[in-house]
Phi, psi and omega in degrees: 000141187274135179272127178255108180256126182253129180227099177235159175260114178242119181292168186335118178268143181279135179294145182265134176268124183249146172235145178233104187247137172068013185245355181074107182212160170243134183221162176265167187284165192322127180270141179286146176290145178303140182222190180300136184294152170071012178275151176224146175227140180297143176274173185293335181279353174079354182253315179263167179238150174269114183267139174288147176241121183207165175293139176296147181303138178281148171075011178230163177278116181289122182291152176283161172247144182230128172255120185279142182293334182286351176076006181279121179076185182260172173301134185228155168298151182217154174282354177292150178217159176273108181283329177197158180211138178248109183296328183292321184255345184076012179275142179224153173248123182254124182237165177264124181283171180289144176291143178286125181302145174079010182283320186244145177291154179295147180305138176080003179248159180282139178276352181077014183242355184083008180266179181296122179292339181288321185245341184069018182247153176287128179295337181281318187252339184073014181255148178289127178293339182282324185244342183071017183260148174274164178300335181285345188300325186251010179287158182304152182287155180228167178302132180099342177293149178245133182244130173243120186229147170291173179311137185216167178306123182087350180227070183296340178258019182081178183218130172230105190210157178251135180285123180254340179200138173264112186282315180153183183275145173229178178297333182271334183160214181260122178273133182225158169261142184229164175223159180296150177215194185232167177295333178300333181289336180250334179268339174056230182262015179282175181231151178204147180198119180189170177238136181233115176295145177276125179290115181296339178291341181261010180269131174264131184241131175242108176293140180249349176222167174288155176083023179250130175232151184239132178228155177208159185276140176219137182063229182286357180125142182280139175269134178215162175079164183293339182264003177067038179293159182254135175269123183300146179303134179091357180262152169238154186220136175241124175256140182222144175217097189226143174279149173239163184301129180262147178303136185303327183267007182283144175291164182302328182289350182253025177302132186271140179202159174232135177217154179148203182214159169239131180230128180211161179230083184287151175215151179263135176246130186223133175215148180208133177229103184270001184280075185269005177065037179092347178284151179291142179082169182284164175281326182204161178199159176207138170221130180195177177228140178217173178168164172277144181227135170214146178208149173226123186210162185225128175246126182216159178098187180250099182289146179295152180296137177256133179250139182072233182287152176302150180281120181249130182239097176295137179240350176196142173249136179237140178220141174211145177235069180294144175257120177256140183263111178256094189059233180277355190262121173280117180253120183267122180256132175253125185234125180227139175224138171240113180273141186215161169250139179227131181231132176232118186211164176254006175080006183247344188258133171255124184236159167215106182223137176227134182215156172256134177236128178222146177164207179214169178213158178208127177225149179170188178230136180241131182247138173224131181303131181091341180246339181081200183272136179236132179288150176235123174212129182206151176201146175228096187237139175230148178227154180228122178283134176265320180207135182208135174201149179227136175235146180076179182262142179145190184223150176208147177219127179233139181225151169232113190218194183212133166271130185230149172218144177223137181205189183232136176051041176085353180262130181286131180249322183223134172240148182208154177228115184242119188220093168293140186217169170234135179234131180232149177213145180222147177225088189239130184239138177250146180219152177227140180256169183293339179275008176089001179276144178241156177219153179226123184217143178166190182217155176219160181211147177234140181230145172253158179182185174207150173244137177224120181214173179162192183214151166269137185259160182300333185291354174297343176294354176301339177291342185104010178273163178300147179284126175270156195279338183209169177299145177252115182290142174292339189086153181267120176258120182227136173223145181216146181215154180286134176260310185199148175227159180203158178232144178237130175208112178203000000 
């Protein structure tokens, strides 16, 4: 199957504000709006800092962050980079990246900041006013240092590791041995809270069936469809037109198929509160995914009977690894979605239903010291039937949904399955009398709804929280409502 990778430059996407009403949810407290990356502001307690959370700059090499083992100062951006990494052995080569042009004033000239023209550094802090870095930020790594890096050669999901041994110099840089560590090692007692929209231009799509097309917004919005509708900026859209298994005894006119689209604007939600008052690990944390969802789809024909589990037909896989900048620390998020069609039928019902589904969803895990990890799942979805009919007796259920996972540095943290559906049932009886007259009488009904389920994974301990012993289920969130009913008598 051919991989379709989309790479467009889309300037700053606005974060989406989501509400979850009447569905029962657990949420973390107010997230900061994305701002300029790598900024920090002192918190009210004077010890920790509130770090901005934003998308890492596009089209540039995201600098690594280094937390020094000597404990002097805070985690800082560094010109150091991961030149290579071997996942099997944990060995990495750390090199010094190129200096950014125009960063430092020329020797003997004024920097325009009132600082020393010879060094361009503040005599009080010893830090460069241009970069805010201390002289230690770019010194070679030592045992105990922690490195947080964006994707690098050998580390496509980024690297968060602690140096356990300095092996020596190579042509590329300094070779070191590393071991796994946690975000607490680089975020310390600081705080961060924000939402970062996923750039649809950075999403890789792999179609799994014929008849799948991918669209995304660029500039004022992509035009699609015969009526020239506009796709909102920041949204991605998958259109599908696929046949599903038809009941063996169905006439040719009752061939089963699903067609329509899924449109969504996913975003990553990240929070960290390291002010634990001397206790090990952070006070709080949150990792999740949320977004607006809309779909319009049509299920028609007489679907073949499904035995056991419902028949699920994946039609596209989506992957993105956005880098979010949490103060000086590049945090690599791995986001995967598999969109699917699902049909559950008894092989006797012929349906034709088309509906619009709009709403939002939110899944994730929230941590609080002393309480552990708590699942978060919420959705506010509404549907409108455009056309609906059921013939004969029997039952059928069709869904168009997505399996999703979100994690950090390649480790899965949260999995979820979100499936808006239509369910139909009919109880229709035919009768014939001795005089040759026939009658048909019965009733049918159609219902809309959605299922939302999933799990918190052990890898959420990457925040520096205690490891829990097993997966924590999100619990199944289900809502259903009547779409249409009908009676037949003739």
